[in-house]
N, C-alpha and C positions, 0 to 999 in steps of 0.2 A: 494229440494233438487236444482231447477234451481238456486237458491239465493245462495246457498252453491258454486258449480260451477263460477258463476261470479265472488262470493267473493276469488275464489281461482285464477279466470284466470287476472281479472281485474289487481292483484299485477305482473304478472308472464308477461303478455304484457309490463309494464311500466319495469319493468329489460330488457325486450330481448330488448327495443326501447334504453334503454341506453347504455347496452350493443356495441349494434348495431351501434349506434354514437360516440362510445370511439373506435373502432374500424375501420369506416371509417376516423374519425379524429385523431389517434396515428399517432406517427411518430416516428421511428428508430433515435439514437442519429447516430451524423458526428464522424467517427475516427479522432481525434485527431492529431497533427502532430506528439508531440512527437512518439505515436505508428505509420504514416503513415512511419516517417524516418527509421523505424526498421524493416520496411517490414515484409515477414507475418509468420516469420521462429518463432519457440516456444521461448519462451523470456526465459532467464537464468538470475533471480535478487538476487542479495548477498543482503538476511538477516540483517541488519545492519551494513552491508559491508563484511558479513559471517562472524557470530560471533559464527562459529563449530572450525575458522582457525585462529582467529586474534581476540583480543579486540573489542569488540562491541562499533559502533556508533564512529568509530575516523577516523581522515587523514590516518594513516596507514593502517588500514582496509579497508578504502575507494581506496586508493591506490593503494593498496595490486590485490586488486578483480579490480579493472580497470587493471591492466598489465594482469590479468587472462585472459582478454579478456569476460568478464561477460560483458550483454547488458544490466544492468542498475542497480542501486543500491538505496536501502531499506534505512531509515532513518527516526529517531523521531526528533521532535524539542518540548522548552519550552521558559517561556520565562527569565530571569536572575531575580535579582532582579532590575535590572537597564534597565532591557528592550530588550537587545538583545538575538535573536534568538539560543540559545545553541542548538547540537545536544546530546541529552542523553535521554535513553528509562526511568526509573522510577523516581517518583518523589523526591524518596529518592539520595544519594549519597552513598552508602554503598557498595553497589551492584559489583559497577564497577567503586570503585576510592577506595582512601583511605581517602577520606572525610567523612564527617558524616551530619545530618540532612537532608531536601529538601533544593531541588535546585533554588528555589522561596526564597531563603532566603538568596543567596550569589548573590554577582558583577560578569560581566564574567571575570576579574581579580583574582577572589580570586577563582571562578570555574577552570580557566586556570593552576594554580597553583597545583593543584591536579592533581597525579600520576594515569590516565584512564586508564592503563596495570597493574594496583597491584594486581587487583584479577584475571585475566585470568590463569585458566588454563588447560589444557588438560587430567590432569594424577589426576586426581582427588585431588589435594591440594600434590601431593607432589613434584612438582616441579614450580614457579610462573616465564615463564621466560622471560617476557616485564617489571617488575617490574626496577624501575630506567633509564629507556629507554630512556625517554622526552618524552613518551608518554600522550596526554593533550587531555579534551574534547573540541572541534574544536565547532566556530561559524559556523553557516550557513554560511555567507557570505563567511568566509575562507573555504569551503565544494565548492560555487559555484567559488572560484577564483580558486583553483589547481582543479580543474575540470570543467570547464564549460561547456564541449560538450559531455559526459556522460549522458545519461537520469538520472530522480532521481525520485522514488518513494517517499514522504514525510508524514509520519502522524503528521499531530499534538497532539501533546499528553493533552493539558494544555487547558484548558477551558477558555473563560469566565477574562483572562488576557492581549485580543488585542493584540494575535498572530495573529489571520485573520489579521489585517489587517498593521502589520510590515511586514507579508509574502508574502503579495501583496505588499506592494512597494521595499521588496527586490528583488523577481522577477522580477517586474521594471524595478528598477535598474542595476542588474546583469545580465539582458536581458537573463532570463532563465524563460520565460513566458511560450515557446511550449518548453521548454526540462523536463517539469515535471507533474505527477499524483500527485495529494493533493487529502488524504485520512485524516478520523478520526473517531472514534468511537463516538463524539457527536456530533448528526446531523444539532444541531445551530451553530456549527463552518465550518459544513460543510455551509448550508446555508449560512450564512455571507459571508463566504469565496467568494462563488458564486456571492452574490451581491454587493463583490466590488473589481471581479475580473474576469468577464466576461471570457470568453473563455479560460481561462485554467483549461485544463482535472478535473476535482475529479472521487472520488471513490463512489459507495453508499456504504452511512450509512447503520449503524444496521437496521434501519424499514422499509428503501427500499430493505435489504437484502431479512426480513422478507415479507415485499411488492411482491416480484419477485416468492420465492420462492412457499408462498402463489397460485399465478397468473398458474404458470407453474403446480402445483399439479393440482387444474381444467379447465386445460386445458386452459386459457385464458390469456398466456401469451403476445397476440398481441396488447392487448387492452392496455399495457405500453407505455409512452413516455417518457423513460428515460431524467431525469434532469443530470445523470451525463456518463461517459467515458468507467470505469471500475467498472467492478465486482471482489473484494478480496476477498474470501471467504477461509475457511477453509475445509476441505472435510467433517469433521462434525463438526457440535454443540450438546455436551450435546450426547443423546441419538438418535437425528437425523443425517440422511444423509443427507447432503446439496448436495453433488457432483456426478452428474448422468449427462450421452450421451444427456438426454432427457432437463436438465438444460442447459447445455453447450449451446447445436442447437437452445434453443430458446431464449438464452440472447445474441448470435450474431446474429440471428434475429431480434433480437431489437439493431441492430448495437454496442454492447457490448464487450468485450474484456474480458477473462475471468482466472482471474490471481489465482491462488495455493498457500496457506498458508499452518502450513512453513512444506513444505516436503525435507522432509532428508536424503530418504531412495531410493535409484534406483528403486525395486520390485515398491512404490508406484507414484515415477515420471514413468515409464514407464505406470504404470497402467491410470494416470490421463490423460497424453498427450496421449494414444489409445481413451479417452474417448471423448476427442477435446478440451483440456484445453489447451490456450493460452500463459501460461506463470507459471514459478514452482518459488517459494518463497524460499529460504533456506538458514541455515546455513553452505549448503557445498556447493558454487557451482561447483566444484571439480567436485561433482558426475553428475548430472544435464548436466554440457558440457559434459565430457565421453559417458552417456548415446548418447548424441547425436551427439555421433560421432566428437566432436573441440576439437580444442588443448585446453589442460590442464597445459603448462607449460607458467609459468611467463614469459613476456616478461619483458628483462631490460625498467626502463622509462628511459628517457634522465635528 
């Protein structure tokens, strides 16, 4: 019996020592300049520029969202055939333009000859108000040049295409290092980007989100030393509930800002804000602004 007790006790003591060491050496993330600049108010983040209101991931959408007064623009990047970073969500062109085939098969010039407002409809296909209006697929450089002061959340969509290196170089040349959060569902892309561009704010990848959720569940979130500064998550993942006041509080204790996607209805917006969410990524930014008591009138652009 004594031998059995020792057999159990030694591993438990070792585990306790490891956890104590992690607790003593762990450190929270530092708040990045892009969020320091925005202050402590809950952020309204226009998902793909506000895809419920305008053709997604276009300069038209970004400029309208900017004029509406959102706090941050969310957008997606991929590489064209000639290596330019273009702003588009899907791997293929059909859903959001009159083009066909993969984005990576066309040059920037070919992509920008397409109509990026062609398929947008607000009434189930009865009308297509933005067809033929000159709305294009923008390059990321164009977005930076047109809206240099508006903070942006940039998601790397395509891995293994050199996007990380090109993005880092463009952030430096455009003076946007302190204006962005970089996210991706590809852990390797995030790791590589952090190595190439230290100091630029990043969001947690899927593995990091799962680790934080697991540590939160067993009460050990305090051992985490995040390599990222922002937690961008959906309220639910499959049948699992991710969003909770406890997770939000523990994430903030580790220095993380918590932003939820994609939140389009005001009752859910209110619920998540009451839990302590720091930001709402939404297709309908005017709804979030209205809920927060902020103006929803689009200001004229110079």
